[in-house]
C-alpha positions, -999 to +999 in steps of 0.1 A: +352-363+386+335-343+356+349-314+367+388-325+371+379-341+334+363-307+322+391-289+335+418-311+318+398-313+285+399-275+285+437-273+295+445-299+269+426-276+244+444-249+249+480-265+248+471-276+218+454-243+201+488-226+214+510-249+198+485-250+168+492-208+164+526-208+179+542-194+147+516-165+153+518-162+193+559-161+197+561-123+178+524-115+203+548-133+235+587-111+228+569-080+226+548-091+263+584-103+276+598-070+263+567-046+281+572-068+311+602-064+314+606-028+308+571-027+332+586-046+359+626-033+356+612+006+360+597-006+393+623-023+407+643+001+395+624+030+416+622+008+448+656+001+452+667+036+449+641+048+470+654+018+493+692+026+493+685+067+498+665+060+530+693+037+546+713+062+536+693+087+558+691+111+522+658+127+527+661+146+497+676+117+476+640+100+485+618+126+466+641+130+437+639+090+433+603+088+438+604+115+415+620+107+389+609+072+391+573+078+395+574+094+362+595+068+346+570+042+353+543+054+349+553+062+308+568+028+311+540+012+320+516+034+307+531+021+267+537-014+279+499-018+285+488+000+256+514-015+228+511-052+246+473-049+248+468-042+213+488-064+200+474-092+219+438-079+207+456-079+174+465-113+172+430-128+186+410-109+162+434-122+133+422-156+146+380-150+143+377-180+118+392-206+139+373-195+171+341-195+146+352-226+135+350-237+173+314-234+176+309-252+144+323-280+159+296-275+189+322-258+212+297-238+233+305-202+232+314-196+265+339-224+266+352-206+237+355-175+260+372-196+288+396-209+263+408-178+251+414-160+280+433-194+295+456-186+268+460-152+275+468-167+310+492-187+299+507-167+275+508-134+305+526-163+327+551-172+305+563-139+295+561-126+331+587-152+335+609-151+306+608-115+317+623-123+356+660-125+344+656-093+324+641-068+350+670-068+371+694-057+338+666-033+327+667-020+367+700-015+367+707+001+332+680+023+345+700+032+381+732+038+359+709+064+338+700+080+366+735+081+384+747+099+351+719+126+356+736+133+387+712+118+410+734+105+442+720+065+442+745+053+477+756+026+453+724+013+447+719-021+430+691-043+417+695-078+433+667-110+420+648-109+452+614-129+459+592-098+451+603-091+416+594-125+404+556-114+412+560-079+398+571-096+362+544-119+362+519-095+371+539-070+343+531-098+323+494-110+330+477-080+329+483-066+298+473-095+283+438-102+301+435-061+290+440-067+256+424-097+252+392-095+274+370-075+249+378-094+218+375-125+236+339-112+244+333-106+209+350-139+195+325-155+219+293-137+202+301-132+163+280-153+141+299-180+124+289-174+091+302-138+094+335-146+103+342-169+079+325-146+051+344-108+060+374-108+049+380-069+061+386-062+094+351-062+113+342-028+124+354-012+159+329-003+185+338+014+214+321-005+239+313+005+275+348+001+293+364+025+268+340+055+264+340+053+300+377+054+297+375+082+273+354+102+293+373+101+320+407+113+300+388+141+284+377+155+318+417+153+329+419+172+296+396+200+305+406+195+339+439+201+333+443+227+303+415+249+323+435+265+352+467+259+329+451+279+301+429+303+317+434+313+349+462+330+371+476+305+397+494+308+429+525+291+414+522+313+389+537+305+353+554+272+363+525+258+376+503+269+346+530+254+325+526+220+345+489+219+342+490+222+305+512+199+301+497+173+322+467+186+300+488+169+267+496+143+287+459+134+293+453+139+255+476+116+243+461+086+264+423+100+250+442+097+212+456+065+214+428+052+234+399+063+204+430+047+178+407+034+150+386+065+154+418+087+151+448+067+131+424+054+103+406+087+094+443+109+096+452+080+075+427+084+054+435+117+049+468+120+037+466+091+016+439+111-001+460+138-010+488+120-022+487+116-062+485+082-074+520+062-079+508+039-097+494+001-092+516-004-059+506+029-046+468+019-048+474-018-038+491-008-007+465+024+008+436-003+001+452-033+014+462-004+048+426+007+050+410-027+044+429-040+075+425-013+092+430-031+126+464-041+112+469-008+102+461+006+133+482-015+155+510-011+137+511+027+138+499+033+172+535+020+189+552+044+167+527+074+168+531+069+209+567+073+213+573+100+185+548+116+204+560+115+239+591+122+232+580+159+208+560+165+243+586+161+268+612+180+246+585+211+240+585+212+275+624+213+280+624+239+258+597+262+279+605+255+311+634+270+328+664+257+335+652+224+315+671+211+284+653+192+256+686+169+244+678+136+230+698+124+261+678+137+288+644+127+271+658+092+271+666+089+307+629+090+309+612+077+279+645+053+268+623+017+278+587+038+261+608+038+232+625+001+237+587-014+245+567+005+213+599-001+189+598-038+196+556-037+199+557-025+164+584-046+146+565-076+165+529-064+147+549-067+115+562-099+117+527-114+131+508-106+105+531-119+077+512-155+068+481-124+062+502-104+040+519-135+024+479-146+014+472-113+003+500-108-021+492-142-032+463-132-042+471-102-061+496-122-079+473-150-093+452-121-105+481-112-129+500-086-109+535-079-127+565-089-109+578-065-082+544-054-078+538-068-047+573-063-034+566-024-039+533-028-025+545-042+009+571-014+013+549+013+005+526+000+034+555+007+055+558+045+041+520+047+050+522+029+086+555+053+093+538+083+076+506+084+097+524+081+129+545+110+118+518+130+110+501+124+140+530+129+163+533+166+142+498+177+149+502+170+184+529+188+184+513+219+168+485+213+196+512+210+226+532+234+211+499+259+216+487+251+245+523+250+265+530+285+248+496+296+264+506+283+298+539+295+295+528+333+286+554+331+250+548+331+215+542+297+198+570+311+179+593+309+212+582+276+216+589+264+182+620+278+176+636+262+210+627+228+194+658+207+183+644+200+149+674+179+136+668+156+160+626+153+157+636+146+121+663+121+121+639+102+151+614+107+118+636+094+096+645+066+118+605+055+121+602+054+084+635+033+078+624+010+104+590+000+094+601+000+057+636-021+061+612-051+087+584-051+055+612-055+027+622-083+048+592-095+046+584-087+011+614-109+001+602-136+017+573-135+007+585-133-031+600-169-022+564-180-018+546-202-039+511-184-045+487-219-048+508-233-023+497-202-001+464-198-009+459-235+000+475-234+036 
């Protein structure tokens, strides 16, 4: 009976905490639903295409479906896990004071960790369930895109099947647990008074799992680059270029896995090079630096999508018979784009309460009207600027390595890139972040500072 009572008590605590933090969890849930729908939909599309080709006895189309579908599934699942996991981690980090209060009230630290992980399972399950009707839509859209590229899929369409439910639930639960596992462990270990005293984000630590994964990715980078850039292979130029491309894929994953130690210094560097633009710019820079975890989580989705697109366009400009058009890239990376953009906007929305409190402090300290609004919009400039600078540096590395692999000049690779498209994507990133934060600034400007500080 005591076991049943304990389980029931934990379930009540889980549901009560989810209800109390609903305004924050709703944005994380939205991000998780989009990630689960895109991941599960990509998997469903690939298996549907392969099944239809096998039924028709078309071995060539089976291979083509596995090759194209496998790439799309890999990039979409990778982006969904990365974006959803970082969003979940940020959500739990911003609640560290509430978790410290639980410990002060006498809840054992192990119980706190169990409750938080149970919340992640609930969040992932709900996200997966909501993604079930969306996944077939994603799958059918993907199949239409593949047909438009010239694949004969023999009329394949994705209807709802039982295993689709399992795939959607798995795509919802796994990213949530991956993103929150380390944060829940730290939440149960952080001293209570430190959680209350520290107003800035706690310093990020790599941890054993992240360090091991980073070393594996670094080995992947070197393992691909060494033969691709320095050896003469039997497959000739195409094989060398493919190895160089694979090395850059590992490099993207490595850099974004180590985001706090890559994006934060990059943001500090380029903002330090910008001449002071007054109080609003200074406040925005300090806010982004102090709230490092929030900044990295906001920048990461945009940096991820821009880097993937830059890499594919670089590859398309080098490989014979390939194209670097936006339509071709979107066939492979379209769902990555959807997951990344929705994740970035969800992060901006979910930290609105924290930003409201910061703005109230600045207003009470005597800031002139309009300073907090401009400061908030400048934060959008800094987020977009960091993502654009990151992708530009990565584009330079990718162009150089792929040029060496293909034995062509770097200038030739750069000349073949669709700069107008890349510039338009950078502009869309800037407008998206600034517009999202401008809307939030307009809402914050209507808030009474004293009420925001008391809440």
